[in-house]
N, C-alpha and C positions, 0 to 999 in steps of 0.2 A: 270348418269345411261344410259345404251345403249338404242337405239331405240326399242320400244316394238311394233312396227307396224307389218304388215304382213310379214311373213317369205319369204325369197327368194327361189324359188323351185330349187331342184337339178336336174341335168340331169338324165333321166330315168335310164340309165345304171348304174350310181352311186347309185341311190336308190335301184335298184335291187341287186347290189353287197353288199350294207350295210345290207339289210333285210336278206340276205341269210347267213350272218355269221361274219360280223365285230365285234370283240369282245376283242381285246387285249388292255391292259391298259397302258397308258404312264403318269405316275405320277398322279394317280386319287385320288379323295377324299375317305374318308372312309364311314362307313354305313350311309345309308339314311333311317332312321326309324322315323315314327311319334311318338310323345310323348304326348299322352293325357290321362287324368285320371279323376276320379270323387271322391267325398268325400267318406271316409271310416271309419269304426270304429277303435278304437285305437288298438284292438286286431288283430288277424290274419284274412285274407280275408275269408269270408264265402265260404265253398266249394261248396255249391249249387247254389251260385249266378251266373247269366249270366255274362259272361265276353267277351266283343267284341273281345279281343285279341285271344280268343279260337276259334273264327270262322275260317273256312278255308279260306286262303288267295285267291285272284283272281288268276285264272289259268295263269301261266306265258307263254311267248312265248316259241317256242321249245328250250329245253335246249341245243341241239346241236348248236344253234346259239349264245349262250351266253358266253361271257368271264366270268371267275370266279376271283373275286378279294379277296385276303385273306390279311388283313392289320390291324395294330394296330398303334394307335397314342400314343405319349408320350408328354404330355404338358411340356414346359420349360419355366422358367422366360426369357424375352427377352434379358436381359443382360448377361444371361448364355449360350444362344444358340450356339454362335460361339465356345464356348470352347469344345463342343462335337465333333467337327471335329477332335479333338486330342485325342479322347477316345482310349484307347489301342486296343480295339476290331475293331474300324475303321481303325486305323493306320496298324494294322496287317493283315487285310483281304480285304481292299479296292483294287479293281482291278486296278483302275487308279484314276486320279483326279476328275473324273466325269464331269457332264455337269451343266451349270447354265442357267436357264430360267426365263423369266418374264411371268408369266401366268395371263392373265386377263379372268375372267369367268363371264358369266351372267346366272343367274338361272331364269327359266321361269315356269309359271304355268297359269292355267285359273283363271278368277276373283274369283271363288269360291274354289280355291286351290284343285281341283279335284285329281291331280296326287299326291300331298303331303298327302292328307288324305287317299290315298289308298296305300301308301308305295312306291311311285316312285318319282324320280326327273328327270327333264330335264335341262341340262346344255350345254351351247356352250362355248368353251374355245379357246382363241387366244393365240398362242405361236409363236411369229415372224409373218410370214405372213400366217401361217396355222390355219384353223378353224376346231375344232372337236366338233361334237354334240354327247353327251352321255345321254343314258337312264339308270338309276340305279334302282335296286329293292332289298329290304331287306325283305326276307321271310325265311332265313335260321335259323335253330336252332343253328348254330354255330355263336357266336357273332363276329367273324372276317370275316365271308364270306358274300358276296352279289353278286347278278348277275348284269352284265353291258353290254351294247351294244353300240359300238362306230362306227362312220362313219365320213368321211370328209364332210363339207359343205362349201358354198361359201362365208359366211360372218358371223358376230356375231349374226344375226338374226336367229331364229330357222326355221327348216323345219318341219312344223306341220304333213304333210303327212308321212314323213319318221319316225317321232316319233311314230305316230299312228300305223304304221305297226309293231312296236316293243312293243306294249302294248297289254294286255288281250283285247279280243274282246268287252268286256263290257265297257271298258274305251275309245275306239277309237273315238266314236262320240262326247264325251265330249271335246276332244282335237281339233278335226277338226271343230266342230260346234261353239266353243267359241274362241274368240281371245286370243292368248297367250300374257301374260304380263311379262315384266321383273320385278322381285320381289326384287332381290338384286344383288350385284356384290361381287366378290372376286378378290383382286389385290394382287398377291403373287410372291415373289422372291424365287425361289426353287434352291437348290444345291443338285443334286442327284448323288449318287455313288452306284455302285454295290459292294456288299460284298460276296466274295467266302468263304463260311463257311463249316466246315464238315457236310455233309448231306443236304446242301441247298444253294441256291443262293437268297440273299435278295437284295432289293433296298432300301437304306436308304436316305430319302429326308429331308433336313433341310428347312422348310418353314417359312418365316417371310413376314407379310403384314398386310392387313386390309380387313375387311368385311364391306361393306356399304349398308344401307337400308335407302333411303331418306337422312335425316339429322343425323341419328344415325349410329354409327360405333362401331366395336370391333377389338382389336388387335389379330393377328394371330402369334403365336410363338410355333412351335411344330416340332417334329420329327415323320415322318411316316416310318414304317417298313412294306414293301410289299413283299410277297413271290412271287419269280419269278419261282423257281423250287425247289423241294425237300420237306423235312419234315416240316409241319406247326409248330410243337413244337419249331423249331429253332427261330422263331420270340419271343417267350417268353424268351428263353435262352439269346438271344441278348439283349433283354430289360433289363433283370436282369443285364447283364454286363454293360450296359449303366448306370443303376441305381447306380452301385458301383462307377461310375465316377463322378456323380452329381445328383442333385435333379430332378427327373422326375415324372410325374403323368400319369399313364395308362388311356386311354380313347377310347371309341368307338363313341364319339359324332362327327358327321362330320361337315364339314364347311356348308353343306346344312341345317343341323339341327339348327346350330347357326344362319344362315341367316334368315331362316323362323321365328324362334322365335323373332329375332331382328326386322324383318319387322312388325311382329304382336305385338310387344311390350309385349312379354309373357317371363315368366321365363321358364327354361328348363323343359320339361315334364317328368312325372314319371308314366310309364305304370304299370298296374297290371300284375302279372306273367302269363305267358301262361301255360296252363296245358299241361304236356307232352303227346304225342300221341304214345301209345304203342300197337303194334300188339300182340295178345295173344301168338303168336309163337315165339316172340323175345327172345333171350338168355338173361341170367342174366347180362352178360358182356355188352351187348349193351343196356340193360335197364339202368344200372348205368350210361353209357356214356350219354344217352338222358337226363336223370334226372338231372345230374350235369351240362351238357351244358346249359339246361334251367335255372337252379339256377344261374349259373355264368353270363349268358346273363342278367337276371333280376338285378343282383348286379351291373354290370357295367353300365347298362342303368339308374339305380337310383342315382348313385353317383354324377353326376353333379347337379341334382336337389336338392339333400340334401345339398350339399355345398352352393349352390346359396341362399337357405333358403326363397325365396319369397313365394313359394308355399309349405305349410305345408305337402302336400302329398309326397314331396321328401323324408323327413326324414322317413315318415311313410313306404314308399315303400322300402327304404334301410334297415329299420329294419325288414321288412317282408322278404326281400331277404336274410338277414343274418339268421334268423330264419329257412327259408326253407333250406338254404345251410347246417346249422348245423344239421338239421333234416335228410337231405340227406346223410351227412357223417356219422351220427350215424346209419343210416340204414345199412351201410356196416360192422358194428362192428361184427355181427354174423359170418362173414367169417374171423375174426381175425383183430387185430389192428397192427399198425406200428407207428414208430416214426414220419413219414410224416403225417399220418392221425391224430395223436394227436396233432402235431403242427398246422395243419390247423384248427382243431376245437378250439384250444386255441386262435388262432389270430382271428377267427370269433367271439368268445365270447368276446375278448378284445374290438374289434371294436364296437360290439353291445352295450357294457356297456357304451361306449362314446357317444352313440345316445340317450339313455333312457331319460336323463333329458330334452333334447330338444324336444323330441316327447311329453312327459308328459305335458310339459308347453304349447306346441301347442294346444293340446287337451283342456286344462284348459282354454286357452285364446280365442279359436275359437268356443268351444262348451259349456263346463261346465259353465263358469262364465257368458257369455252373455245370456244363456238360463235362468239361475236362477235370474239374475239381472232384465230380462224382466218381469218375473213372480212375482217379489217382488219389485215393483217400490217404496214402501215407506220405504224400508230398506236403510240405509245410508252406504257408505264406499266402494261400489263396484268399483268406479273410483280409489280410493286409492289403493285397492287391485290389480286392473288391472296394475297400474303403477309399483308396486312392482313385478308383475309377468313378465312384459315386460323387466324390467331390468335383471331379473333373466334369461329370455330366451336369452338375448343378450350374457350373459356369457355362457350359454349352448351351443349356436351355435359357440361361439369362441372355446370352448372345442372341439366340433365336428370337426371344420375345422383344428385345430391343429393335431388332430388324423389322419384325412385323409391325411395331409401333410407329416406325419412322414414316414420314410423309412420303418418301419414295415409294415404299411398299403400297401405301394407299393409293397414290397417283398411278402406279403401275396397274393395280387391279381395276380401278375405275376406268382408266384409259384404255385398257384391254377390253373391258366390257362394252364401252362406246365404240371402239374400232369394229368389234364383232357385230354389234347391233346395226352399224351403218355400212357393213361390208367395205371397210376402209381400204382393202387391197384393191378395189376398183379404181381408186383415185391415182391420178397421174401415171396412167398406163397407156400404152399405145393401142390403136384400134385392133392391131392384131392380137394383142393379149386379151382385150375384151372379147374377141371372137373365140379365143381358146377357152375362156371362162364360160362362154355360153355353150360350148361343145361338150360332148360326153366325157364324164370323169373317167371312164374306163379306159379311154384312149391314153390319157395322161397317166393313169395308174400303171398300165402295161409297160410304158417306157420307163418310168421311175423304177418300178420294181425289177424290171430286167437289168437296168444300169446297176442298181445297188446289189443284186444278186451276183452279177459278174464281178463286181469289186471285192465281194467277199471271197469268191472262188480265186480271185487273183492273189488276195493276201494270204490265203491258206495254201497256196501251191507248195508242194514238198512238205506237207503237214507234219509228217513223222519226224523230220529233222528240224522243224522250227524252234528257235530258242524262245525262252520265256518272254523276252521283250517283244518279239514279233507276234507271239500269241496274244499278248495284251493288245497290240494294235489290231489284230484280227477281232478281238472281242468287241472293240469300239466301233468298227464298221458293221459288225453283226448286230450291234444294238441299234444302229440306225436303221438297218434293214428290218429288224423286228418291229420297231415302231411304225415304220411304213406299212408292214404287213398288217399290223393291228388296225391301222386306219383303213387301208384300201382293200384288203382281201375280202371284206364283206360284199364288194361289188361282184365277186365271182360265185357268190351263193355258198351253200353248204355242200359242195361237191366233194367227192372222195379225195381227188388230188389236192384241193384246198386244205382239208383236214390232215392229210398225210404231210403235206409241206409245213403246216403250222406245228405239228408234232415234231418233226425233225429239227426245225429251227429252235423250238423251245428246248429240246433235249441237248442240242449242242450249246446253247447259251448257258444251260444249267451246268454242264461239265466245265466249260471254260470259266464259269464263275468261281469254281473252287480256287483257281490261281488268284483271282482278285480278293477273295475272302482272306487268303493267307496274308496278302500284302496289306490289306486294311488292318488285320489284327496286328501285325508288326508295327504299323504306324501308331496304332492306339497304345500299344505297350511302350513305345518310345516316348509318347507324349506324357506318360505317367510319372516319369522320373523315378524309377524303381531303385532308390538308393539303399534301402534297407536290405539285409541279407536274405531274409525269408521272402520278401516280395520278389527279389531277383531270382530266387529258386523257383518260385511259382511261375514267373515270366518265362524262365528257361524251359519249364515243363510244357507250357502252352506252345512255345515255338518248336519244341522237339515233337510234340504231338502232331502239330500240323505238318511238319517235315515228313514224319513217318506216314501220315495219311496220304500225302501226295504220291508216294510210291505206288499206291493202288489205283490212282486216278488215270494213268496214261492209257491203258487199254480201253476203259470205257469212253475216254475222250476220243481216241481213234475211231472206235465204232460209231460214236455220235457224228463224227465229221464224215464217215463213209455213208451213213444213212442220209445226211443232209445233201451230199453231192449227188446221191442217186434219187432223191425225191423229185417227182415230177413238179414243174413249175406251172400253176394254175393258169397264168396269163399266156402261156404258150402251150397249145394242145399237144399231147403226146403223138408222135409219128405213128402211123399205122404199121 
């Protein structure tokens, strides 16, 4: 690994020039975004919970000084990468034979990983005799975009003062006061070509190499598509054409994310979703774009963690992402449906179905079974039951990975990205619908939220006497309302009625969720085939535990329903 000592200072004229606007990319990595998450319930994320990802990011340097990188990765099996040089879209549109480079990169951070934890990376890359220092930031709602600032330096060692000048003010002292350390290296052979396509110029880069952190390493085999000029949607169109030629996997996980996880010995992270920020004056068309981009980013970010499987939060967040996406697509139905919209909903539902067993078994093995086993130490059979569940979980994750590797999954993700980028919901609609899209989103929101709120009240009528089946149906319509609130309530600001309504809805959903938890656990136990006596005893103990727990749920559930029905609706001002 490269020397991690003091950085070699740049000439003052070079530093001034870099700080005033160096920002073009020459074969850069993709998104640098931290991936941290905490434990969460099996159901949807509580809408009233504090989420660090919702906090405003640090102020970035002057946007006029930043380069903008728009890029997508396609993961490819190492033995198939060379074949993509001959893909028809490359052969037909490549400007020339391109360039070949050997890129040696060292990624630096403070001992406490201050940059990485705040969404920034610092890299020095050597190509031939040239050294380029790059600061990157991932704060965009668009999953393909990130800011970057580049400048030449004199060696592979970083220039801390130059880096500090390109960081938010609150992070500068951390970089200049603490010694920068080399965290990991990336040694990559790249063949880059320019594609002159209708509407855009893309750089396609074929990368093969290795990422190393200490004694650990990971192979790199991927295609990067970077927009040089023109329409960003061309990236998705090109990726779909490449997917027709061979097996590819869309990804926004950067080399930096892989390297930092490798150095820390961590699984890929899975973040909770960021709540969309919507100005009350925003148009409905722009609101849809913001909501869908947020949902799409959450989906892309969760996929590597779900496939990896070491952290149960990965599958959980991917399932939440698909639920949110389906809710966002369903939100558009009042304006009319289309074959594309129906196809996206069907693909999202198909992929979600392939996750359910893995998530249910994760919850059973990490929460339900150990909690009850600890509370019932004299009951035999929990270890046997655990062994059965672990084998079943291995099969469930195998099913999940097969689904993620299928061409249907790739086509769904790339098609969704292109549809969002082109705002495909505008296609084949009447002038009246186009007029509604141009109008205020808050008008649409008030109508939708009022309609869904009233549907919940109708389903919950005579709540005290509702049987379990009807309470389950109530939970389903409540979930639709909850996602609508998650997307549209920001239009009403951080008012007291908005916060109160969100809290009451979250509380009711949590209480109703206990019924669903019991049903899911029963389904998991049935799937295990507990034929042995001791496993059957443990299974009976879990069933009995849940039945006893439900006896204490009724009053809190009624209280939660009462609080929800009395909460003011922010889209309808309270009467004087």
